[in-house]
C-alpha positions in Angstrom: 5.7 14.3 49.0 3.8 15.0 52.3 0.1 14.4 52.9 -0.8 18.0 52.3 0.7 18.0 48.9 -1.0 14.7 48.0 -4.3 16.0 49.3 -4.0 19.3 47.2 -3.1 17.3 44.1 -6.2 15.1 44.6 -8.5 18.2 45.0 -6.8 19.9 42.0 -7.4 16.9 39.8 -11.2 16.9 40.9 -11.4 20.6 40.0 -9.8 19.9 36.6 -12.3 17.2 36.0 -15.1 19.5 37.0 -14.0 22.2 34.5 -13.5 19.6 31.8 -17.1 18.3 32.2 -18.4 21.9 32.2 -16.5 23.0 29.0 -17.5 19.8 27.2 -21.1 21.2 26.9 -19.9 24.3 25.1 -19.4 24.2 21.3 -16.0 25.2 20.4 -14.4 26.6 17.2 -11.5 25.0 15.3 -8.9 25.8 18.0 -9.1 23.6 21.1 -6.5 25.3 23.3 -3.3 27.4 23.1 0.2 26.0 23.6 1.4 25.5 27.2 4.8 25.3 28.9 6.4 22.0 29.8 6.7 20.9 33.4 9.7 21.6 35.7 10.4 19.0 38.4 10.6 20.4 41.9 14.3 20.5 42.7 13.7 19.3 46.3 11.5 16.4 45.1 14.4 15.2 42.8 17.0 15.5 45.4 15.0 13.5 47.8 14.4 10.7 45.2 16.8 8.0 46.3 16.0 6.0 43.2 16.4 8.9 40.7 19.6 7.5 39.2 18.6 3.8 38.9 16.7 2.0 36.3 14.4 0.3 38.9 10.7 0.8 38.2 8.7 2.0 41.1 5.6 3.9 41.9 5.8 7.5 42.5 3.7 10.6 43.0 5.2 13.9 42.0 4.0 17.4 42.3 6.1 19.5 39.9 7.3 23.0 40.3 5.0 24.5 37.8 1.9 22.7 39.4 1.8 19.7 37.0 1.1 16.4 38.7 2.2 12.8 37.9 1.3 9.6 39.6 2.3 6.1 38.3 5.4 4.0 37.5 8.7 5.7 37.3 12.3 4.8 36.3 15.3 6.9 36.9 14.1 10.4 36.2 11.4 9.5 33.6 7.8 8.1 33.7 8.1 4.4 32.6 5.3 2.0 32.8 1.7 2.9 33.5 0.9 6.4 34.7 -1.1 9.5 34.8 0.1 13.0 34.0 -2.1 16.2 34.7 -1.1 19.4 33.2 -2.1 22.7 34.7 -4.1 23.8 31.7 -6.5 20.8 32.2 -4.9 18.3 29.6 -4.5 14.8 31.0 -2.8 11.6 29.8 -3.4 8.1 31.4 -1.8 5.1 30.0 1.6 3.6 29.1 4.9 5.3 29.1 8.4 4.4 27.8 11.4 6.4 28.9 9.4 9.5 29.3 7.3 9.2 26.1 3.7 8.2 25.7 4.1 4.7 24.1 1.4 1.9 23.8 -2.2 2.1 24.9 -3.5 5.3 26.5 -6.1 8.0 26.8 -5.5 11.9 26.3 -8.0 14.3 27.5 -8.3 18.1 26.5 -9.8 20.7 28.7 -12.4 21.3 26.0 -13.9 17.8 26.6 -12.2 16.3 23.5 -10.6 12.8 24.1 -8.4 10.4 22.2 -8.2 6.7 23.4 -6.0 4.2 21.6 -2.4 3.6 20.4 0.5 6.0 21.0 3.9 5.9 19.5 6.7 8.2 20.6 4.0 10.7 21.7 2.0 10.5 18.5 -1.5 9.3 18.0 -0.3 6.3 15.9 -2.0 2.9 15.4 -5.8 2.3 16.1 -7.8 4.8 18.3 -10.9 6.8 18.7 -10.9 10.6 18.8 -14.0 12.4 20.1 -14.1 16.2 19.6 -15.5 18.9 21.8 -18.5 19.4 19.5 -19.5 15.7 19.4 -17.8 14.6 16.2 -15.8 11.3 16.5 -13.3 9.2 14.5 -12.6 5.6 15.0 -9.8 3.8 13.0 -6.2 3.9 11.9 -3.7 6.7 12.7 -0.2 7.5 11.6 1.6 10.4 13.3 -1.5 12.3 14.5 -3.1 11.8 11.0 -6.2 9.7 10.2 -4.6 7.2 7.8 -6.0 3.8 6.7 -9.5 2.5 7.3 -11.6 4.6 9.7 -15.2 5.7 10.5 -16.0 9.4 11.0 -19.3 10.4 12.7 -20.2 14.2 12.5 -22.2 16.0 14.9 -24.8 17.0 12.3 -25.5 13.2 11.7 -23.4 12.6 8.7 -21.3 9.5 8.6 -18.1 8.5 6.5 -16.8 5.0 6.5 -13.8 4.1 4.2 -10.1 4.9 3.5 -8.2 7.9 4.7 -4.8 9.3 3.7 -2.9 12.0 5.5 -6.0 13.2 7.5 -8.4 13.3 4.6 -10.8 11.0 2.8 -8.8 9.3 0.1 -9.6 6.0 -1.7 -12.9 4.1 -1.5 -15.5 5.3 1.0 -19.1 5.7 1.7 -20.6 9.1 3.0 -24.1 9.0 4.4 -25.8 12.4 4.8 -28.4 12.9 7.7 -31.0 13.6 5.1 -30.7 10.2 3.6 -28.6 11.0 0.6 -25.5 8.6 0.1 -22.4 8.5 -2.0 -20.3 5.3 -2.4 -17.1 5.4 -4.5 -13.7 7.0 -4.8 -12.3 10.0 -2.9 -9.1 12.2 -3.3 -7.8 14.5 -0.7 -11.2 14.8 1.0 -13.2 15.4 -2.2 -15.3 13.1 -4.2 -13.2 12.2 -7.2 -13.1 9.2 -9.5 -15.8 6.5 -10.2 -18.7 6.5 -7.8 -22.4 6.4 -7.2 -24.6 9.1 -5.6 -28.0 8.0 -4.3 -30.6 10.6 -3.2 -33.2 9.9 -0.6 -35.9 10.2 -3.3 -34.4 7.2 -5.1 -32.7 9.1 -8.0 -29.2 8.1 -8.6 -26.0 9.2 -10.7 -23.5 6.5 -11.5 -20.3 7.6 -13.2 -17.2 9.7 -13.0 -16.5 12.6 -10.6 -14.0 15.3 -10.4 -13.5 17.9 -7.6 -16.9 16.9 -5.9 -19.1 17.0 -9.1 -19.9 14.8 -12.0 -17.3 15.0 -14.8 -17.0 12.4 -17.6 -19.2 9.5 -18.5 -22.1 8.9 -16.3 -25.8 7.9 -16.0 -28.6 9.7 -14.1 -31.5 7.4 -13.3 -35.0 8.2 -12.0 -37.0 5.9 -9.8 -39.4 5.2 -12.6 -36.6 3.6 -14.6 -35.9 6.5 -17.1 -32.4 7.7 -17.5 -30.0 10.2 -19.0 -26.8 8.8 -20.4 -23.9 11.1 -21.6 -20.9 13.1 -20.9 -21.2 15.4 -17.8 -19.6 18.7 -17.1 -20.3 21.7 -15.0 -19.7 23.7 -18.2 -23.1 23.5 -20.2 -20.9 23.8 -23.3 -19.2 20.4 -22.6 -22.4 18.7 -21.4 -23.9 16.2 -23.9 -26.2 13.1 -23.6 -29.3 11.3 -24.5 -32.6 10.9 -22.4 -34.1 7.4 -22.4 -37.7 6.9 -21.3 -38.7 4.2 -19.0 -41.1 2.4 -21.4 -39.1 2.7 -24.7 -35.4 2.0 -25.7 -34.9 5.7 -26.6 -37.2 8.5 -26.1 -37.2 12.2 -26.6 -35.7 14.7 -24.1 -38.3 15.4 -21.5 -37.3 18.9 -21.1 -35.1 18.1 -18.0 -31.9 20.1 -17.9 -28.8 18.1 -16.7 -27.5 21.3 -15.1 -30.2 20.8 -12.4 -27.9 18.2 -10.8 -25.1 20.8 -10.4 -27.4 23.6 -9.4 -30.1 21.9 -7.1 -29.4 18.2 -6.3 -25.8 18.6 -5.3 -26.6 21.4 -3.0 -27.9 19.0 -0.5 -24.7 16.8 -0.6 -22.0 19.1 1.0 -19.2 17.2 2.9 -18.9 18.4 6.5 -15.5 19.9 7.3 -13.2 18.2 9.6 -12.1 19.6 13.0 -8.8 21.2 13.4 -6.5 20.4 16.4 -4.1 23.2 17.2 -2.1 21.3 19.9 -1.5 17.6 19.8 -0.5 15.0 22.5 3.0 14.8 20.8 3.6 18.4 21.8 2.8 17.6 25.5 5.5 14.9 25.9 7.7 15.6 28.9 10.8 17.5 28.1 14.3 17.5 29.4 13.3 19.5 32.4 11.8 16.1 33.7 14.4 13.8 32.3 17.4 16.0 31.9 19.7 15.0 29.0 18.3 11.5 29.1 15.2 12.3 27.0 15.8 12.9 23.2 15.4 16.5 22.2 13.6 15.5 19.0 10.4 14.9 21.1 9.8 18.6 21.5 9.5 19.4 17.9 5.9 20.5 17.1 4.0 19.4 13.8 3.8 22.2 11.3 0.8 23.3 9.4 0.4 22.0 5.8 -1.9 22.7 3.1 -5.6 23.0 3.8 -4.7 23.2 7.6 -3.5 19.6 7.8 -0.8 18.7 10.2 2.6 17.5 8.9 5.2 15.5 10.7 7.9 17.3 12.6 10.5 19.0 10.3 14.2 19.1 11.1 15.4 22.2 12.6 18.2 24.3 10.9 20.8 22.6 13.2 20.0 19.2 12.0 21.8 17.4 9.3 20.3 18.5 5.9 18.6 16.0 3.7 20.2 15.5 0.4 18.7 13.9 -2.7 15.0 13.1 -3.1 15.2 9.8 -5.0 14.1 6.4 -3.9 16.8 4.8 -1.8 18.1 8.1 -0.5 18.9 7.2 3.2 19.9 9.9 5.5 22.0 9.2 8.6 21.2 11.4 11.7 22.7 11.3 15.2 20.1 11.1 17.9 20.6 11.2 21.7 18.8 8.0 22.5 18.5 6.6 26.1 21.9 5.2 27.0 24.6 5.2 24.4 23.9 7.3 21.4 23.2 5.3 18.2 22.8 6.1 14.5 19.2 6.8 13.4 18.3 6.2 9.8 15.5 7.9 7.9 14.1 6.3 4.7 12.8 8.8 2.2 10.5 7.5 -0.6 8.9 9.3 -3.5 5.0 8.9 -3.5 3.6 6.0 -5.4 2.4 6.8 -8.9 0.1 4.5 -10.9 2.0 2.7 -13.5 1.4 2.8 -17.2 -0.3 4.8 -19.8 -4.0 4.3 -20.6 -4.4 2.9 -24.2 -6.9 5.4 -25.5 -8.2 6.0 -29.1 -5.3 7.3 -31.2 -2.6 5.1 -29.3 -0.7 2.9 -31.8 -1.8 -0.1 -29.8 -5.4 0.8 -29.3 -6.5 -1.6 -32.2 -4.4 -4.4 -30.7 -6.0 -3.9 -27.3 -9.6 -4.1 -28.9 -8.5 -7.4 -30.6 -7.2 -8.8 -27.3 -10.4 -8.0 -25.5 -12.5 -9.5 -28.1 -10.4 -12.6 -28.3 -10.3 -13.2 -24.5 -14.0 -12.6 -24.2 -14.6 -15.2 -27.0 -12.2 -17.7 -25.4 -13.5 -17.6 -21.8 -17.3 -17.5 -22.9 -16.9 -20.4 -25.4 -19.0 -23.5 -24.3 -16.7 -26.2 -23.0 -17.3 -29.6 -21.4 -17.4 -30.1 -17.6 -14.0 -29.0 -16.4 -11.8 -31.4 -14.4 -8.4 -31.0 -13.0 -7.5 -34.5 -14.2 -6.4 -33.8 -17.8 -5.5 -36.2 -20.5 -2.1 -36.0 -22.1 -3.6 -34.8 -25.4 -4.7 -31.6 -23.7 -1.0 -30.6 -23.4 -0.1 -31.3 -27.1 1.5 -28.2 -28.5 -0.7 -28.7 -31.6 -3.8 -28.5 -29.4 -4.8 -24.9 -30.5 -7.9 -23.2 -31.9 -7.9 -20.6 -34.6 -10.8 -18.1 -34.8 -11.5 -15.5 -37.5 -12.9 -12.1 -36.5 -14.3 -10.2 -39.5 -15.4 -6.7 -38.7 -19.0 -7.4 -39.8 -19.2 -10.3 -37.3 -19.8 -14.2 -37.9 -21.8 -17.0 -36.6 -19.5 -17.2 -33.6 -18.0 -13.6 -33.3 -19.6 -10.2 -32.7 -19.2 -7.2 -35.1 -16.4 -4.9 -34.0 -14.7 -1.7 -35.0 -11.3 -3.0 -35.6 -9.8 -4.5 -38.7 -10.0 -8.2 -39.5 -7.8 -10.4 -37.4 -7.3 -14.0 -36.5 -7.2 -15.3 -33.0 -5.4 -18.4 -31.6 -5.9 -20.1 -28.3 -3.1 -22.5 -27.2 -4.1 -25.6 -25.1 -7.3 -23.9 -24.1 -8.5 -26.9 -21.8 -5.2 -26.7 -19.8 -5.4 -22.9 -19.1 -9.1 -23.2 -18.3 -8.2 -25.9 -15.7 -5.3 -23.6 -14.4 -7.8 -20.7 -13.8 -10.0 -23.2 -11.9 -6.9 -24.4 -10.0 -6.0 -20.8 -9.0 -9.7 -20.1 -8.2 -10.2 -17.4 -10.9 -13.9 -16.8 -11.4 -14.7 -16.7 -15.2 -17.0 -13.7 -15.0 -14.6 -11.6 -12.9 -11.8 -12.5 -15.2 -13.6 -11.3 -18.1 -14.8 -8.1 -16.5 -11.2 -7.3 -15.5 -9.7 -7.9 -18.9 -12.6 -7.1 -21.2 -14.8 -4.7 -19.4 -15.4 -1.0 -20.1 -12.1 0.2 -18.8 -9.1 0.3 -20.9 -5.8 -1.5 -20.4 -2.6 0.4 -19.3 0.6 -0.1 -21.3 3.9 -0.4 -19.5 7.2 -0.5 -21.4 9.5 -3.2 -20.2 12.7 -2.1 -18.2 14.4 -5.4 -19.1 16.6 -6.6 -22.0 13.8 -8.6 -23.6 11.9 -5.5 -24.9 8.6 -7.1 -24.0 5.4 -4.9 -23.5 3.3 -5.2 -20.6 -0.5 -4.4 -20.4 -2.1 -4.0 -17.0 -5.8 -4.3 -16.2 -7.5 -1.2 -14.7 -8.1 -3.1 -11.4 -4.4 -4.2 -11.4 -5.3 -7.9 -11.0 -3.9 -9.2 -14.3 -0.9 -8.5 -16.4 -0.6 -9.3 -20.2 3.0 -9.8 -21.4 4.0 -10.1 -25.1 6.3 -13.1 -25.8 8.7 -14.2 -28.3 8.1 -17.3 -30.4 10.9 -19.2 -28.4 9.3 -18.4 -25.1 6.0 -19.8 -26.4 7.7 -23.0 -27.3 9.4 -23.2 -23.9 6.1 -22.8 -22.1 4.4 -25.4 -24.3 7.2 -27.8 -23.7 7.1 -27.4 -19.9 3.4 -27.0 -19.6 2.6 -30.7 -18.5 5.2 -30.5 -15.6 4.3 -26.9 -14.7 0.7 -27.9 -14.4 1.6 -30.9 -12.2 3.9 -28.7 -10.1 1.5 -25.9 -9.3 -1.3 -28.4 -8.6 0.8 -30.3 -6.1 2.2 -27.2 -4.3 -0.4 -24.4 -3.7 2.2 -22.1 -2.1 4.4 -22.2 -5.2 6.2 -19.0 -5.9 6.3 -19.5 -9.7 4.4 -17.1 -11.9 0.7 -18.0 -12.3 -0.4 -18.4 -15.9 -4.0 -18.0 -17.0 -4.0 -17.9 -20.8 -1.7 -18.2 -23.8 -2.8 -16.5 -27.1 -1.9 -15.0 -30.4 -3.3 -12.2 -32.5 -2.6 -12.4 -36.3 -3.4 -9.2 -38.2 -4.5 -9.7 -41.7 -3.5 -7.7 -44.7 0.1 -6.9 -46.1 1.7 -6.9 -42.6 0.6 -10.2 -41.4 2.0 -9.3 -37.9 1.7 -11.9 -35.1 1.6 -10.9 -31.4 1.9 -13.6 -28.9 1.1 -13.0 -25.3 0.6 -14.5 -21.9 -1.9 -13.6 -19.2 -0.5 -13.7 -15.6 -1.4 -12.7 -12.1 -0.1 -9.4 -11.0 2.0 -10.1 -7.9 1.6 -6.5 -6.6 -2.2 -6.3 -6.8 -3.0 -5.0 -3.3 -4.6 -2.2 -1.4 -1.3 -1.4 0.1 0.9 0.5 -2.4 4.4 -0.8 -3.1 7.0 1.6 -1.9 10.0 -0.2 -3.1 10.7 -3.1 -5.6 13.7 -5.3 -6.2 14.4 -7.8 -8.9 17.0 -10.3 -7.5 19.0 -12.9 -9.4 22.0 -13.4 -7.2 24.5 -12.1 -9.9 26.5 -8.9 -9.8 27.4 -8.1 -13.4 25.2 -5.3 -14.7 22.8 -5.7 -11.7 22.6 -2.1 -10.7 20.1 0.6 -11.7 21.9 3.2 -13.8 19.7 6.1 -12.9 20.1 9.3 -10.8 18.3 9.3 -7.5 15.9 12.0 -8.7 14.7 9.7 -11.4 14.1 6.7 -9.1 10.4 6.2 -8.0 8.5 3.6 -6.1 7.6 1.9 -9.5 11.4 1.7 -10.4 12.6 -2.0 -10.3 15.9 -2.0 -8.4 18.6 -4.8 -8.8 20.9 -6.9 -6.7 23.5 -4.2 -6.2 20.8 -1.7 -5.2 19.6 -4.0 -2.5 20.0 -2.5 1.0 17.7 -4.7 3.1 17.6 -8.1 4.8 14.2 -9.5 5.0 13.0 -11.2 8.3 10.0 -13.6 8.1 8.1 -15.2 11.1 9.4 -18.7 11.9 6.7 -20.7 10.3 6.6 -18.5 7.2 10.4 -18.6 6.8 10.5 -22.4 7.0 7.8 -22.7 4.4 9.6 -20.1 2.2 12.8 -22.2 2.2 11.0 -25.3 1.5 9.2 -23.8 -1.4 12.2 -21.9 -3.0 14.0 -25.4 -3.0 10.9 -27.0 -4.6 10.5 -24.4 -7.3 14.2 -24.1 -8.0 14.5 -27.9 -8.5 11.6 -27.7 -10.9 13.2 -25.0 -13.0 16.6 -26.8 -13.0 15.0 -29.9 -14.2 13.4 -27.9 -17.0 16.7 -26.3 -18.0 15.4 -22.8 -17.0 17.7 -20.0 -16.0 17.8 -16.2 -15.9 14.7 -16.1 -13.6 14.5 -13.7 -10.5 12.8 -13.2 -7.4 10.6 -10.1 -7.6 10.2 -8.4 -4.1 7.9 -5.6 -3.3 7.8 -3.7 0.1 5.0 -1.7 1.6 6.4 0.3 4.7 3.7 0.2 7.3 4.9 2.9 9.7 5.1 6.0 7.5 4.6 9.8 7.6 4.5 12.5 5.0 6.5 15.6 4.3 6.2 17.8 1.2 6.1 15.4 -1.7 8.1 12.6 0.1 7.0 9.6 2.2 9.1 9.1 5.3 9.4 5.4 6.6 9.8 5.4 10.3 12.0 2.7 11.9 10.3 0.3 14.2 13.2 -0.1 16.6 15.9 -2.7 17.2 15.9 -6.4 16.3 14.3 -7.2 19.7 11.3 -5.1 18.7 8.0 -7.0 18.0 6.3 -6.1 14.7 2.6 -5.2 15.1 0.0 -4.7 12.4 -2.3 -1.7 12.1 -4.6 -3.0 14.9 -1.8 -3.5 17.4 -1.8 -7.3 17.1 1.6 -8.9 17.3 2.6 -10.3 13.9 3.6 -13.5 15.4 0.0 -14.0 16.7 -1.4 -14.1 13.1 -1.5 -17.7 11.7 0.9 -18.2 8.8 -1.6 -20.5 7.2 -4.0 -17.6 6.8 -1.7 -15.7 4.5 -0.6 -17.1 1.0 3.1 -17.4 0.8 4.6 -14.3 -0.8 1.3 -12.2 -0.8 0.9 -9.3 1.6 2.9 -10.9 4.5 3.8 -9.2 7.7 7.6 -9.0 8.0 10.5 -6.7 9.0 13.2 -5.3 6.8 16.5 -4.6 8.3 18.6 -1.8 6.6 22.1 -2.8 5.4 25.2 -0.9 4.4 27.9 -1.9 1.9 31.3 -1.2 3.6 33.9 -3.0 1.5 33.1 -3.2 -2.2 30.4 -2.1 -4.7 30.3 -5.7 -5.8 29.3 -6.8 -2.2 25.9 -8.5 -2.9 24.6 -8.5 0.7 25.5 -5.5 2.9 26.1 -5.5 6.6 23.1 -5.4 8.8 22.8 -2.0 10.8 20.1 -3.1 13.3 17.6 -0.5 11.9 14.4 -2.3 11.4 11.2 -1.4 9.3 7.8 -2.9 9.7 6.7 -4.0 6.2 4.2 -5.9 4.2 6.2 -8.0 1.8 5.2 -9.5 -1.6 7.5 -11.9 -3.6 7.4 -14.4 -6.3 9.6 -16.0 -9.0 9.2 -14.4 -12.4 10.7 -14.7 -16.0 10.7 -18.4 -16.0 10.5 -18.9 -19.8 14.2 -18.7 -20.7 16.0 -22.0 -21.3 19.7 -22.5 -21.6 19.8 -22.6 -25.3 22.6 -22.1 -27.8 22.5 -18.4 -27.6 22.8 -18.4 -23.8 25.6 -20.8 -24.1 27.5 -18.5 -26.4 26.7 -15.5 -24.1 28.2 -17.4 -21.3 31.3 -18.2 -23.2 31.8 -14.7 -24.5 31.2 -12.9 -21.1 33.3 -15.5 -19.3 36.4 -14.2 -21.1 35.7 -10.7 -20.0 34.2 -11.0 -16.6 34.2 -13.2 -13.5 32.1 -16.3 -14.7 30.3 -16.4 -11.4 29.1 -12.9 -11.6 27.2 -13.1 -15.0 23.5 -14.2 -15.4 24.0 -16.6 -18.3 25.3 -19.8 -16.6 24.2 -23.5 -16.6 20.8 -24.0 -15.0 22.3 -26.1 -12.2 24.9 -23.5 -11.4 22.2 -20.7 -11.7 19.9 -22.5 -9.3 22.6 -23.1 -6.7 23.8 -19.4 -6.9 20.2 -18.1 -6.8 19.3 -20.1 -3.7 22.6 -19.2 -1.8 21.9 -15.6 -2.4 18.1 -15.6 -1.5 18.7 -17.5 1.7 21.3 -14.7 2.7 18.7 -12.0 2.0 15.8 -13.8 3.8 16.2 -14.9 7.4 14.1 -16.0 10.3 12.9 -13.3 12.6 14.1 -14.1 16.1 
């Protein structure tokens, strides 16, 4: 490039800057600018570039044939490194490039004055970044493929402010919206609308606490005035459904003061309108350099533009009609696609996942187990709140005696020690209450939080077991605790191993064994005399990050496959050994501790003659996009890729000691493919990696190798390979389990 060309490019850049500053002062509508053509390299410039065919990175200044201008690092025929690209329409990108794509840290400027500064991935705003619109609105937080997704803060030009969770470009989850007039809402959102449990506080001090639907109160709620009076009832925009009671400030119950609850809908909420979000018609991903710059070197997939979805939201690029058609919509449907990557073409995998749905059915009045739920909650509240001596972790042997149990009678009218209730009479049994009180202390469970989760106003959710045991599970509304019904034999096993279990979990804080918090029994009175025994455990998958895929791994092959069509497999479906199509790669220190702890826990279970346990593994894919009703997990690259969290921090920079083993750990999952036989437990690695948060723990630890299991082993050994069945001697089971797990988990190099 001669001096006149460089001088002209500098002058042109200055004029672009001047026009950007002038246009930033004008308020714009939803559209920021129209689409533009992609640059063509000046033919003479390419011919004169002696380094065009090499991979050497060097500094270049290029004035392209259509008037676009690039200055920065260059490799072969592509921007590579740090550089600045100026389009003739006034758009500009300054930052990191990788093989012709914006990748890493950078800043994109629109001619309207709008800017985005933060992380880029394959041309998309992806990671952590700040977008400032032409009107003055701004968003700072997490992004996924051009969409606000994760934690973020949105400041509106009218002075409103939202801080909280986002999903697919809209407020979704828990968040706080502050209006410029002083009103404030704190609570749940869904698709950009107030929805769920939340509190609205007006600037005059009045407040509503309760449930919302589509931006208005719907369901049980309380409206409070600053003087202390309140209106409690069921809320609805339809006056026919509205019902409630007014309570004066100075008396427990007063008369209706003439106030109409519909005033909240007609007047008060009129001041609480959520500001609409800006719409961006053209995105940085549409401005990535095309093959006119890089020839056939640059993947054609980069040129696809995001399409419009519902409510004007932007969706990830769709496949064109010439691409391989996606088949099947079930979890585990993996689509191969040929892509023209730099260098030798490689297979590209696309993982398609059905959206996560909340598990279980709420136990409401009329459910056959509604009365049982009330009994459980009454009994747990009584057990936890019962006075007890100063708790110590050094327990006497008598505390572990299986005969150490307390019976309590719960008549409907109440007694000296129990409250009146609406259920029929029942008896309640606490097994080894001192031991389980100490376990809750050891696991740092606050008694008040424990009672609120299990016995608060929210109902439990019932989950039918997918296993052979036929046990039922009940999940608390906050997902923290799980209640599992037990057989009498399982209770005996737990009481037998309780002393050594207590010693083991106290010695090894990183144990992967299930954490037990209480063992109880409900005995219904009357003709049936039914007994229901159950254990309270921690929920391994309690996290803000939804679990996209779940595996139950034993290391055996017989019957270890999910017999469901793909269309019936969801994120909540528990897959088995022969469904496994990943290897899990942990950071060095985490993997070393993982191996040590699996050995310790398996040694304990072997000594206690326990078998049939499994490793429950849950995956949350961190790099995802959305299309229709599917979640698309994006590969992170090759094995040499360094996993990063949502804030751009390398995973290996996060101390392993700061994360409990098996809980929300940063890791990578490598896709595998079974090539030889359907009985191949561990598939061949493909090199396709996914950034994940991984959860794992050893579950179902109450099955001993009793006479029934010995008979099962003898019977099945005559029909199948003895090494493939689950019912084997605890020593053999432990060895097989470890061998399998240590093939599935590996150190991330």
